[in-house]
N, C-alpha and C positions, 0 to 999 in steps of 0.2 A: 807840740808843735816842733817840727824839724829844725835842726841846726846846720848850717852851711859854712863851708870855708872855700875859699878861692883857691883852685887847682893851678899851681904856678905853671905847670908844665903844659896844660891844655887851655889855661885862661877861662875856665867855666867853674860853676859853683857846684861843690861836691857835698852831699849831706854825710854828717857824722854823728857817731852816738847814736846809732839807730837801735832802737828797742828790739828785744827778742821776738821773733816772729810767733813764737808759741804762746806769747801773753798778750801781744799787741797786732791789731789789725790795722795796716794802712789804708787811708781812704783819701781821695783826691790826687792831686799832682801839682807839682810846682814847675813853672817854666824856667824861673830863676829864684833866687833868695828873697826877692821883694813881693813875688806873687802872693804868698801866704795862703794858699788853697789847700795844701796837704796836712794832715794831722793824723793822729793814732787813736783808735779806741781800743780801751781793755776789754780783752776777751776772756770770758768764764766759759770753761768747758760743762758747765752743768747748769740746771735752772737757777736762778737767783735765790729763790725760797730756799734752796738746798745748801747754799753755801753759809756756814755759821758765822764767818766774819762778817757778812752783811746783816744777817738776822740772827742775833745770838740767842734770843729767846725760842727759837724753832717754830714759832707761829708764823703762818703765812700773812703778809699784809694785804693780800688779794682776797676778793670775795669769792667763794667757791660753792657752786650748786651743783645738785645730782640732776642729770637730765635724763629724761625718759623719752624714746620713742614711741609715736603713735598716739 
């Protein structure tokens, strides 16, 4: 969730400690600090089953099937 500080010069809420855009995707928006609609989702550049931190044994937790046409 984003954190806000009051900008003394303009009198508006400003977000601070914004996470790196390479790692997090912003979703939603906030009209002010009390709306609580904006949040961040962690972004992975590859399929989740290929990331060893998430699946250390290397096996996919998803069901895989061979598909044939016809």
